[in-house]
VOBA-1610 file (N, C-alpha, C; in pm, whole numbers, padded with zeros to 5 digits, always signed):
BEGIN
Met+09415+07071+01533Met+09419+07179+01608Met+09334+07202+01763Asn+09233+07165+01710Asn+09137+07131+01827Asn+09162+07058+01902Asn+09201+06926+01864Asn+09254+06839+01955Asn+09356+06876+02049Gln+09471+06964+01982Gln+09562+07016+02054Gln+09488+07118+02167Thr+09425+07203+02127Thr+09374+07273+02211Thr+09294+07226+02347Asp+09204+07124+02314Asp+09143+07059+02427Asp+09260+06968+02498Asp+09375+06915+02462Asp+09468+06864+02520Asp+09538+06963+02613Lys+09535+07068+02585Lys+09595+07181+02672Lys+09512+07250+02752Thr+09363+07258+02734Thr+09277+07269+02835Thr+09257+07190+02917Gly+09267+07029+02886Gly+09241+06942+02974Gly+09351+06947+03083Ala+09473+06977+03027Ala+09605+06981+03092Ala+09596+07081+03203Ala+09550+07218+03152Ala+09558+07298+03259Ala+09448+07285+03378Gly+09324+07226+03331Gly+09255+07198+03437Gly+09293+07056+03531Ala+09345+07013+03480Ala+09419+06900+03568Ala+09505+06945+03650Ala+09598+07052+03597Ala+09700+07111+03690Ala+09626+07185+03787Gly+09555+07251+03757Gly+09451+07329+03851Gly+09402+07231+03957Ala+09346+07124+03890Ala+09283+07022+04031Ala+09393+06991+04109Ala+09497+06931+04041Ala+09617+06901+04136Ala+09681+06993+04216Gly+09652+07114+04165Gly+09697+07233+04287Gly+09628+07224+04391Ala+09493+07234+04384Ala+09402+07242+04473Ala+09417+07149+04556Asp+09412+07028+04515Asp+09438+06888+04589Asp+09571+06902+04668Gly+09655+06936+04612Gly+09807+06973+04702Gly+09780+07057+04795Ala+09754+07178+04754Ala+09720+07287+04853Ala+09641+07243+04970Ala+09504+07183+04949Ala+09442+07149+05022Ala+09514+07012+05124Gly+09576+06932+05069Gly+09656+06829+05159Gly+09733+06911+05256Ala+09834+07028+05192Ala+09901+07066+05278Ala+09851+07148+05386Ala+09761+07218+05362Ala+09705+07278+05475Ala+09626+07172+05583Gly+09559+07056+05532Gly+09528+06984+05594Gly+09615+06919+05708Ala+09749+06909+05631Ala+09862+06858+05731Ala+09887+06946+05848Gly+09876+07075+05786Gly+09921+07176+05898Gly+09806+07174+06002Gly+09676+07146+05949Gly+09595+07163+06068Gly+09572+07044+06177Ser+09632+06914+06114Ser+09684+06804+06207Ser+09777+06835+06291Gly+09859+06940+06280Gly+10016+06959+06332Gly+09963+06994+06488Gly+09839+07047+06528Gly+09829+07084+06672Gly+09797+07247+06672Ala+09768+07333+06583Ala+09750+07439+06573Ala+09609+07487+06627Thr+09653+07556+06730Thr+09490+07638+06789Thr+09476+07777+06752Gly+09354+07816+06795Gly+09314+07965+06788Gly+09313+08019+06644Ser+09413+08132+06641Ser+09420+08222+06536Ser+09517+08131+06426Glu+09603+08026+06468Glu+09682+07948+06396Glu+09617+07859+06321Gly+09499+07786+06383Gly+09407+07696+06316Gly+09337+07764+06206Asp+09287+07901+06241Asp+09218+07986+06142Asp+09305+08005+06024Ala+09433+08030+06050Ala+09509+08068+05942Ala+09521+07950+05850Ala+09540+07847+05911Ala+09553+07719+05833Ala+09449+07702+05734Ala+09316+07718+05788Ala+09192+07683+05703Ala+09202+07772+05607Ala+09214+07907+05638Ala+09229+08008+05534Ala+09326+07991+05446Ala+09421+07935+05477Ala+09551+07905+05343Ala+09491+07805+05274Ala+09438+07678+05327Ala+09374+07585+05234Ala+09279+07651+05126Ala+09196+07712+05213Ala+09085+07785+05098Ala+09134+07883+04995Ala+09234+07939+05035Ala+09286+08035+04948Ala+09372+07954+04840Ala+09450+07876+04881Ala+09528+07811+04781Ala+09444+07744+04681Ala+09327+07675+04750Ala+09217+07618+04628Ala+09154+07707+04539Ala+09139+07836+04595Ala+09077+07927+04503Ala+09150+07973+04411Ala+09277+08010+04448Ala+09408+08045+04368Ala+09410+07951+04248Ala+09420+07819+04268Ala+09462+07703+04193Ala+09320+07711+04097Ala+09205+07741+04123Ala+09085+07699+04066Ala+09090+07836+03956Gly+09134+07934+04018Gly+09162+08069+03936Gly+09253+08048+03827Ala+09372+07968+03851Ala+09457+07976+03750Ala+09447+07879+03657Gly+09366+07777+03666Gly+09334+07666+03570Gly+09213+07655+03512Gly+09108+07721+03552Gly+08989+07668+03552Gly+08899+07775+03444Ser+08939+07876+03429Ser+08843+07943+03339Ser+08859+07931+03185Gly+08812+07868+03111Gly+08796+07849+02963Gly+08919+07846+02882Gly+08998+07936+02934Gly+09126+07973+02837Gly+09252+07892+02868Ser+09341+07903+02808Ser+09456+07800+02858Ser+09534+07868+02975Gly+09626+07784+02989Gly+09726+07847+03110Gly+09788+07968+03096Ala+09835+07948+02938Ala+09925+08057+02910Ala+09837+08194+02905Ala+09708+08151+02823Ala+09648+08306+02807Ala+09591+08357+02946Gly+09577+08278+03047Gly+09513+08352+03180Gly+09655+08420+03201Ala+09783+08367+03206Ala+09877+08444+03274Ala+09929+08567+03199Ala+09885+08555+03031Ala+09883+08665+02978Ala+09824+08776+02988Gly+09697+08767+03080Gly+09609+08860+03104Gly+09667+08951+03205Ala+09762+08932+03277Ala+09822+09029+03390Ala+09742+09094+03476Asp+09643+09026+03545Asp+09558+09085+03613Asp+09602+09161+03733Pro+09589+09308+03748Pro+09665+09366+03860Pro+09646+09334+04004Lys+09546+09271+04013Lys+09502+09224+04135Lys+09539+09071+04200Gly+09638+09019+04092Gly+09681+08867+04138Gly+09601+08773+04063Pro+09650+08664+04056Pro+09592+08546+03983Pro+09476+08509+04079Trp+09486+08534+04215Trp+09347+08493+04273Trp+09244+08591+04294Gly+09220+08720+04246Gly+09124+08808+04239Gly+09126+08888+04367Asp+09057+08972+04385Asp+09040+09063+04486Asp+08942+08997+04573Asn+08877+08901+04559Asn+08777+08847+04662Asn+08840+08731+04729Trp+08958+08702+04737Trp+09007+08576+04796Trp+08988+08551+04924Arg+08973+08677+04995Arg+08945+08646+05142Arg+08803+08582+05139Glu+08694+08622+05081Glu+08559+08569+05097Glu+08570+08444+05047Ala+08612+08414+04921Ala+08617+08275+04885Ala+08705+08176+04992Ala+08786+08215+05063Ala+08850+08124+05162Ala+08770+08112+05253Ala+08699+08233+05328Ala+08644+08214+05462Ala+08487+08154+05427Gly+08434+08166+05316Gly+08310+08108+05283Gly+08206+08192+05380Glu+08105+08123+05466Glu+08012+08173+05526Glu+08077+08193+05674Asp+08204+08158+05718Asp+08240+08202+05841Asp+08321+08326+05874Gln+08220+08423+05954Gln+08290+08552+05955Gln+08406+08562+06055Ser+08423+08452+06127Ser+08553+08487+06216Ser+08687+08453+06122Ile+08665+08368+06039Ile+08791+08339+05952Ile+08776+08449+05868Leu+08709+08519+05819Leu+08721+08640+05710Leu+08770+08754+05814Lys+08740+08767+05913Lys+08792+08867+06025Lys+08968+08851+06015Glu+08992+08707+06037Glu+09119+08685+06058Glu+09197+08710+05922Met+09151+08683+05824Met+09201+08689+05695Met+09244+08834+05667Ala+09146+08927+05726Ala+09173+09063+05701Ala+09319+09128+05732Arg+09375+09027+05826Arg+09520+09072+05873Arg+09622+09053+05770Tyr+09585+08971+05661Tyr+09694+08931+05553Tyr+09661+08991+05429Ala+09756+09015+05354Ala+09761+09091+05222Ala+09726+09016+05118Ser+09796+08869+05120Ser+09757+08798+05005Ser+09769+08662+05071Pro+09738+08564+04971Pro+09735+08427+05022Pro+09880+08378+05065Lys+09965+08445+05001Lys+10113+08395+05033Lys+10163+08438+05168Asp+10093+08534+05226Asp+10127+08583+05361Asp+10042+08465+05459Val+09921+08436+05411Val+09858+08321+05497Val+09964+08214+05510Ala+09992+08163+05384Ala+10057+08051+05371Ala+10229+08069+05485Lys+10263+08178+05471Lys+10393+08209+05559Lys+10351+08204+05712Ala+10230+08257+05731Ala+10202+08253+05888Ala+10164+08099+05912Leu+10114+08018+05826Leu+10090+07880+05854Leu+10213+07815+05901Val+10316+07841+05820Val+10473+07769+05835Val+10517+07822+05955Glu+10490+07943+05991Glu+10574+07990+06102Glu+10501+07939+06221Ala+10349+07947+06240Ala+10305+07886+06341Ala+10316+07726+06378Lys+10328+07642+06252Lys+10397+07516+06273Lys+10544+07486+06334Ala+10603+07588+06274Ala+10750+07584+06343Ala+10752+07644+06491Arg+10670+07714+06511Arg+10661+07762+06677Arg+10590+07637+06733Ile+10470+07563+06698Ile+10418+07451+06764Ile+10539+07351+06814Arg+10614+07299+06679Arg+10712+07209+06695Arg+10803+07249+06816Ser+10831+07391+06815Ser+10943+07421+06930Ser+10922+07430+07045Gly+10785+07397+07075Gly+10733+07409+07214Gly+10689+07554+07260Glu+10706+07652+07181Glu+10655+07783+07226Glu+10534+07786+07238Leu+10448+07726+07174Leu+10296+07729+07187Leu+10241+07611+07247Ala+10332+07537+07308Ala+10260+07433+07405Ala+10145+07465+07451Ala+10053+07362+07468Ala+09928+07388+07561Ala+09971+07405+07722Pro+09906+07485+07788Pro+09961+07501+07945Pro+09878+07369+07990Leu+09929+07375+08149Leu+09893+07258+08235Leu+09750+07308+08238Pro+09628+07210+08246Pro+09493+07223+08298Pro+09499+07247+08422Lys+09404+07314+08495Lys+09395+07367+08635Lys+09374+07259+08708Asp+09326+07137+08654Asp+09295+07000+08759Asp+09406+06892+08691Ala+09540+06936+08666Ala+09638+06882+08607Ala+09707+06715+08719Thr+09693+06639+08688Thr+09744+06527+08784Thr+09898+06532+08831Glu+09936+06469+08928Glu+10089+06481+08979Glu+10158+06442+08848Glu+10127+06346+08755Glu+10194+06278+08669Glu+10216+06379+08507Gln+10107+06478+08515Gln+10089+06546+08405Gln+10187+06685+08426Val+10198+06696+08583Val+10272+06816+08619Val+10430+06775+08608Lys+10442+06652+08646Lys+10587+06616+08627Lys+10620+06610+08491Glu+10553+06563+08380Glu+10582+06548+08264Glu+10603+06704+08206Tyr+10524+06787+08239Tyr+10519+06913+08201Tyr+10648+06996+08239Arg+10690+06981+08377Arg+10819+07050+08401Arg+10936+06968+08333Ala+10942+06852+08318Ala+11066+06778+08257Ala+11080+06821+08117Ala+10937+06846+08028Ala+10956+06903+07922Ala+10993+07047+07894His+10979+07117+08002His+11031+07252+07987His+11143+07297+08071Gly+11205+07195+08119Gly+11323+07213+08222Gly+11313+07272+08328Ile+11197+07254+08398Ile+11174+07322+08530Ile+11204+07207+08621Pro+11295+07243+08745Pro+11341+07146+08816Pro+11225+07084+08893Glu+11238+06952+08941Glu+11179+06882+09021Glu+11125+06913+09142Lys+11211+06986+09238Lys+11223+07061+09345Lys+11257+07201+09340Pro+11190+07295+09444Pro+11221+07435+09439Pro+11373+07473+09437Asp+11422+07383+09514Asp+11567+07419+09527Asp+11655+07414+09397Gly+11603+07321+09329Gly+11677+07338+09171Gly+11696+07480+09111Tyr+11609+07570+09146Tyr+11654+07698+09101Tyr+11756+07781+09149Leu+11813+07735+09256Leu+11925+07778+09330Leu+12054+07697+09266Glu+12045+07603+09196Glu+12150+07551+09105Glu+12209+07632+09010Lys+12325+07589+08958Lys+12388+07651+08837Lys+12357+07760+08833Leu+12363+07889+08896Leu+12325+08021+08898Leu+12425+08066+08798Pro+12388+08179+08712Pro+12484+08237+08615Pro+12574+08341+08689Asp+12681+08356+08630Asp+12781+08468+08654Asp+12842+08445+08772Gly+12853+08301+08813Gly+12909+08312+08944Gly+12842+08346+09079Leu+12723+08363+09053Leu+12625+08444+09165Leu+12613+08335+09276Val+12636+08357+09398Val+12633+08236+09531Val+12527+08340+09607Ile+12413+08221+09667Ile+12352+08294+09776Ile+12423+08265+09921Gly+12405+08390+09980Gly+12472+08395+10100Gly+12387+08301+10202Glu+12447+08260+10324Glu+12367+08191+10405Glu+12266+08278+10458Glu+12266+08408+10508Glu+12169+08485+10542Glu+12069+08515+10471Asp+12089+08482+10333Asp+11993+08509+10222Asp+11892+08385+10183Lys+11957+08259+10267Lys+11878+08152+10182Lys+11763+08117+10236Pro+11713+08165+10357Pro+11540+08133+10383Pro+11482+08247+10294Leu+11518+08361+10261Leu+11445+08458+10160Leu+11429+08380+10030Phe+11552+08327+09948Phe+11547+08262+09842Phe+11493+08118+09823Ser+11472+08055+09943Ser+11413+07931+09945Ser+11259+07940+09925Ala+11205+08046+10016Ala+11070+08093+10006Ala+11021+08143+09855Phe+11107+08211+09819Phe+11109+08260+09671Phe+11101+08146+09583Ser+11183+08042+09596Ser+11192+07931+09490Ser+11061+07865+09506Glu+11001+07835+09621Glu+10900+07750+09648Glu+10770+07821+09549Arg+10767+07961+09565Arg+10660+08045+09480Arg+10695+08026+09321Leu+10798+08029+09299Leu+10832+08026+09164Leu+10801+07860+09090His+10844+07752+09198His+10804+07639+09164His+10669+07614+09144Lys+10593+07678+09236Lys+10426+07651+09212Lys+10360+07728+09100His+10427+07810+09019His+10383+07862+08905His+10455+07790+08807Asn+10539+07693+08801Asn+10623+07651+08688Asn+10696+07712+08624Ile+10763+07826+08659Ile+10852+07937+08626Ile+10965+07880+08564Lys+11018+07899+08436Lys+11139+07857+08368Lys+11252+07907+08435Pro+11368+07818+08448Pro+11483+07850+08515Pro+11538+07974+08475Glu+11554+07975+08336Glu+11629+08111+08286Glu+11555+08236+08349Ile+11438+08237+08365Ile+11349+08353+08424Ile+11390+08379+08575Ala+11382+08251+08649Ala+11407+08263+08779Ala+11559+08316+08784His+11654+08272+08724His+11786+08328+08748His+11801+08467+08683Asp+11732+08511+08605Asp+11727+08656+08557Asp+11686+08734+08671Ile+11574+08695+08755Ile+11537+08762+08849Ile+11609+08754+08969Leu+11699+08654+08983Leu+11783+08656+09114Leu+11903+08733+09069Ala+11944+08765+08953Ala+12042+08860+08897Ala+12018+08983+08926Trp+11897+09013+08916Trp+11825+09137+08930Trp+11843+09177+09053Tyr+11811+09079+09144Tyr+11812+09111+09279Tyr+11950+09140+09344Asn+12037+09073+09291Asn+12179+09068+09324Asn+12250+09219+09296Glu+12203+09229+09156Glu+12264+09375+09128Glu+12198+09490+09203Thr+12065+09465+09222Thr+11982+09566+09309Thr+12043+09595+09460Ala+12077+09466+09508Ala+12146+09464+09651Ala+12285+09540+09665Leu+12359+09503+09541Leu+12512+09553+09544Leu+12509+09690+09537Gln+12412+09754+09452Gln+12381+09887+09427Gln+12357+09956+09544Ala+12273+09906+09621Ala+12208+09989+09732Ala+12320+09995+09831Asp+12397+09888+09854Asp+12532+09876+09943Asp+12601+09993+09894Lys+12644+10004+09770Lys+12726+10112+09749Lys+12685+10213+09769Asp+12551+10229+09729Asp+12499+10375+09759Asp+12478+10389+09885Arg+12463+10336+10030Arg+12463+10353+10139Arg+12594+10378+10171Ile+12710+10324+10160Ile+12841+10336+10204Ile+12903+10485+10149Asp+12842+10532+10005Asp+12871+10670+09964Asp+12810+10783+10048Ala+12656+10728+10070Ala+12594+10838+10148Ala+12668+10850+10312Asp+12690+10724+10370Asp+12751+10749+10502Asp+12870+10822+10486Ala+12973+10814+10390Ala+13103+10902+10365Ala+13065+11042+10359Ala+12956+11079+10260Ala+12921+11221+10240Ala+12852+11287+10410Leu+12782+11176+10490Leu+12723+11232+10616Leu+12865+11265+10711Lys+12952+11169+10701Lys+13057+11195+10773Lys+13141+11318+10777Ala+13157+11345+10642Ala+13241+11475+10631Ala+13130+11600+10673Gln+13021+11591+10622Gln+12922+11719+10654Gln+12918+11734+10791Val+12910+11624+10887Val+12871+11608+11047Val+12993+11670+11078Glu+13136+11626+11026Glu+13265+11685+11111Glu+13280+11837+11069Asp+13251+11881+10941Asp+13247+12021+10927Asp+13157+12114+11019Gln+13033+12042+11016Gln+12940+12131+11139Gln+12983+12115+11280Leu+13039+11998+11317Leu+13097+12001+11455Leu+13224+12087+11480Arg+13284+12098+11365Arg+13422+12149+11388Arg+13367+12342+11412Gln+13278+12355+11338Gln+13251+12504+11342Gln+13166+12522+11484Glu+13087+12440+11537Glu+13046+12440+11679Glu+13124+12437+11780Trp+13228+12343+11788Trp+13298+12325+11887Trp+13435+12388+11856Gly+13480+12429+11786Gly+13601+12505+11755Gly+13706+12422+11803Ser+13799+12480+11907Ser+13895+12422+11948Ser+13879+12284+12034Glu+13758+12273+12071Glu+13721+12160+12128Glu+13684+12031+12085Phe+13682+12065+11928Phe+13626+11961+11870Phe+13700+11824+11862Arg+13818+11821+11849Arg+13903+11700+11908Arg+13878+11638+12036Thr+13873+11738+12142Thr+13839+11676+12270Thr+13719+11610+12307Asn+13621+11677+12238Asn+13465+11640+12243Asn+13439+11496+12170Val+13509+11493+12056Val+13518+11362+11964Val+13561+11226+12090Asn+13667+11280+12138Asn+13742+11188+12240Asn+13655+11152+12355Val+13607+11242+12389Val+13464+11225+12509Val+13382+11142+12466Val+13301+11163+12330Val+13193+11092+12285Val+13257+10922+12263Asn+13379+10910+12211Asn+13405+10773+12164Asn+13440+10709+12334Ser+13491+10802+12393Ser+13537+10726+12547Ser+13412+10668+12608Leu+13301+10759+12619Leu+13173+10692+12695Leu+13108+10605+12593Leu+13127+10598+12475Leu+13045+10471+12400Leu+13119+10333+12414Ala+13265+10374+12445Ala+13327+10246+12472Ala+13306+10162+12594Gln+13231+10255+12693Gln+13191+10205+12839Gln+13045+10097+12800Ala+13010+10128+12674Ala+12893+10049+12688Ala+12874+09875+12662Pro+12832+09833+12703Pro+12842+09652+12658Pro+12843+09662+12542Gln+12912+09558+12500Gln+12934+09523+12335Gln+12813+09503+12283Glu+12734+09464+12314Glu+12559+09439+12253Glu+12523+09568+12209Val+12535+09656+12289Val+12492+09796+12300Val+12564+09872+12185Gln+12691+09851+12185Gln+12797+09911+12085Gln+12752+09855+11947Asp+12743+09729+11942Asp+12680+09645+11818Asp+12559+09716+11769Met+12461+09739+11868Met+12309+09775+11810Met+12336+09930+11754Leu+12404+10027+11838Leu+12432+10141+11797Leu+12527+10166+11650Ala+12609+10060+11635Ala+12663+10060+11498Ala+12571+10045+11383Glu+12452+09966+11397Glu+12366+09922+11294Glu+12264+09986+11290Ala+12219+10093+11393Ala+12094+10179+11415Ala+12086+10274+11299Arg+11986+10275+11234Arg+11939+10367+11116Arg+11819+10429+11123Thr+11805+10548+11104Thr+11673+10604+11109Thr+11587+10566+10991Val+11469+10587+10950Val+11377+10561+10870Val+11443+10581+10728Asp+11493+10670+10690Asp+11556+10729+10553Asp+11688+10657+10534Gly+11722+10603+10623Gly+11864+10502+10637Gly+12002+10587+10680Thr+11971+10699+10745Thr+12086+10766+10816Thr+12109+10707+10927Pro+12269+10688+10963Pro+12328+10588+11057Pro+12291+10692+11169Val+12241+10660+11273Val+12208+10724+11407Val+12333+10765+11450Lys+12428+10683+11489Lys+12563+10714+11548Lys+12649+10809+11474Gly+12638+10829+11337Gly+12662+10927+11265Gly+12615+11085+11246Thr+12512+11078+11303Thr+12468+11263+11319Thr+12540+11343+11393Ala+12512+11459+11363Ala+12581+11555+11460Ala+12480+11563+11608Glu+12353+11539+11585Glu+12272+11560+11707Glu+12299+11444+11812Phe+12338+11310+11751Phe+12376+11202+11848Phe+12518+11227+11917Ala+12603+11304+11853Ala+12750+11321+11894Ala+12727+11435+11990Lys+12642+11527+11970Lys+12611+11645+12067Lys+12563+11594+12190Trp+12459+11509+12166Trp+12386+11444+12300Trp+12499+11360+12371Ile+12568+11261+12336Ile+12642+11193+12396Ile+12767+11293+12481Ala+12813+11390+12390Ala+12918+11494+12434Ala+12845+11543+12567Gly+12719+11595+12555Gly+12664+11665+12680Gly+12652+11578+12813Ile+12617+11440+12775Ile+12615+11335+12889Ile+12720+11315+12960Ala+12853+11310+12879Ala+12981+11293+12947Ala+13019+11412+13039Leu+12980+11533+13001Leu+13027+11674+13025Leu+12944+11651+13182Gln+12831+11621+13172Gln+12740+11608+13309Gln+12769+11511+13392Leu+12815+11357+13352Leu+12885+11293+13432Leu+13050+11357+13504Asn+13087+11426+13423Asn+13237+11465+13457Asn+13265+11568+13401Pro+13220+11695+13431Pro+13259+11810+13400Pro+13386+11859+13367Ala+13466+11800+13467Ala+13613+11821+13427Ala+13698+11733+13294Ile+13595+11665+13234Ile+13649+11557+13136Ile+13729+11631+13005Thr+13681+11740+12987Thr+13765+11798+12880Thr+13895+11886+12900Ile+13910+11881+13018Ile+14070+11936+13076Ile+14170+11845+13047Pro+14264+11879+12990Pro+14393+11792+12987Pro+14453+11717+13097Gly+14466+11603+13086Gly+14501+11533+13212Gly+14406+11485+13302Val+14298+11516+13282Val+14192+11450+13412Val+14177+11336+13408Gly+14212+11254+13325Gly+14190+11107+13347Gly+14297+11038+13395Ala+14411+11130+13439Ala+14532+11050+13532Ala+14479+11085+13665Gly+14376+11166+13706Gly+14371+11172+13860Gly+14236+11224+13886Asp+14242+11304+13993Asp+14126+11342+14062Asp+14078+11449+13993Pro+13920+11478+13915Pro+13905+11557+13844Pro+13881+11686+13921Met+13825+11722+14021Met+13863+11828+14126Met+13994+11875+14127Lys+14083+11825+14184Lys+14222+11846+14200Lys+14265+11933+14050Thr+14234+11846+13934Thr+14283+11882+13787Thr+14183+12031+13783Ile+14073+12057+13836Ile+14014+12194+13793Ile+14079+12300+13892Asp+14119+12250+14014Asp+14182+12344+14106Asp+14307+12385+14038Gly+14373+12303+14000Gly+14521+12342+13953Gly+14491+12419+13830Arg+14409+12390+13769Arg+14428+12478+13639Arg+14359+12637+13683Ile+14282+12622+13784Ile+14216+12764+13836Ile+14338+12825+13918Ala+14411+12768+13963Ala+14532+12831+14035Ala+14614+12879+13930Glu+14628+12832+13831Glu+14741+12873+13725Glu+14686+13004+13663Ile+14578+12998+13652Ile+14507+13134+13581Ile+14507+13239+13688Glu+14474+13193+13807Glu+14497+13331+13899Glu+14603+13389+13943Ala+14701+13294+13900Ala+14830+13348+13923Ala+14880+13485+13840Val+14808+13426+13704Val+14831+13518+13594Val+14750+13629+13627Met+14641+13612+13698Met+14548+13755+13725Met+14637+13828+13827Arg+14713+13776+13928Arg+14783+13856+14003Arg+14905+13916+13974Lys+14970+13817+13871Lys+15132+13888+13816Lys+15108+13964+13738Asp+15016+13947+13651Asp+15032+14026+13489Asp+14864+14032+13472Arg+14806+14120+13557Arg+14656+14164+13498Arg+14636+14199+13374Ala+14741+14296+13321Ala+14705+14319+13164Ala+14682+14203+13065Thr+14764+14114+13105Thr+14768+13996+13016Thr+14625+13919+13027Tyr+14603+13896+13119Tyr+14482+13828+13165Tyr+14365+13902+13092Asn+14341+14019+13101Asn+14237+14121+13080Asn+14214+14125+12924Arg+14367+14092+12874Arg+14359+14091+12708Arg+14322+13960+12652Asp+14326+13843+12715Asp+14306+13742+12669Asp+14163+13669+12705Glu+14108+13685+12608Glu+13939+13665+12628Glu+13924+13507+12631Lys+14020+13450+12573Lys+14006+13295+12606Lys+14040+13239+12737Met+14128+13317+12782Met+14158+13263+12930Met+14047+13309+13026Gln+13981+13404+12999Gln+13878+13463+13104Gln+13765+13356+13052Ala+13743+13310+12942Ala+13624+13228+12935Ala+13662+13095+12979Glu+13768+13047+12966Glu+13816+12904+13051Glu+13776+12946+13208Tyr+13858+13020+13254Tyr+13826+13048+13396Tyr+13687+13050+13435Arg+13608+13121+13345Arg+13464+13108+13406Arg+13418+12963+13386Asp+13448+12907+13303Asp+13396+12763+13265Asp+13438+12661+13406Leu+13574+12701+13412Leu+13612+12625+13520Leu+13551+12633+13649Leu+13520+12780+13680Leu+13474+12799+13807Leu+13326+12709+13831Gly+13242+12713+13720Gly+13154+12623+13695Gly+13129+12500+13698Lys+13254+12452+13653Lys+13244+12301+13634Lys+13283+12273+13802Arg+13376+12337+13860Arg+13408+12323+14011Arg+13275+12306+14080Glu+13206+12427+14068Glu+13096+12406+14160Glu+12993+12288+14140Thr+12993+12258+13993Thr+12910+12130+13996Thr+12942+12013+14040Leu+13070+11996+14067Leu+13133+11905+14113Leu+13128+11882+14265Arg+13108+12003+14329Arg+13098+12029+14481Arg+12980+12006+14510Gln+12876+12010+14431Gln+12718+12008+14454Gln+12696+11854+14455Arg+12773+11777+14331Arg+12743+11644+14355Arg+12814+11571+14477Ala+12913+11626+14501Ala+12991+11551+14639Ala+12922+11605+14755Gly+12845+11693+14737Gly+12733+11713+14850Gly+12775+11750+14982
//
């Protein structure tokens, strides 16, 4: 019986030693895989914790079966496994505090190694990297050799317009300087395009709303002369050189309001047109001499005054027109000098 007990105890001890050696070997392999910083600490902690766990499982006097039957509520590695793993190294102990058990440490080690293999934790370029190192780094990370490569194979059919190429060429050079991955560059370009399209839509909607607002305002102010004054404004603008017309069409205030679409602009142009030709709002004035047109209309109203004074006295609109015509005729006479 004693021999059998000794054999069991020896087997348990051998198993414990083998487990410790295997865990240490696995941790050593993880350490050689290139992990740095916290991943390296986790690897070292995993090795020490595994060794401590194995020693606890196979070492203390009794058989393996007896140890398992003990059902220690704090697990086979005890409650001081972190201290055992860290030894005198407080930095490792601090790192181990992040994990609930050696199993979690082992899991973190495996995950770290997977991230290293995938290139996610690849070392960055050194500040004094050689051209060859830069070339190799870009090739390994799918970064184009030249900045213009960022503008190739754009997602979702995105196309850079000719007018935008200078801007995006400069942008690509800055991205290339910092070795930005193409997928990040393309996401930025897509965002810019979406923002520009939305800005265009917002501007079109705002222009349409302004046009309706200004038209309502001018209809109230100009009354029955609204359509005539609009024609006067358009007629005067049409006399400007094409370059000036193009500039006015594109001119906007600081807040993006089109200058040509404001009520202030329309009233100013209409006022200039009336100063240049007071008779311009009279129907038929464009067909002949403005003075003759004014004189003719004045004669028509004065005929009503002579023949049917009562009708003239009741017609306030005709009276206002008559006074306006007299003022316009006087203006033309003064200009004719």
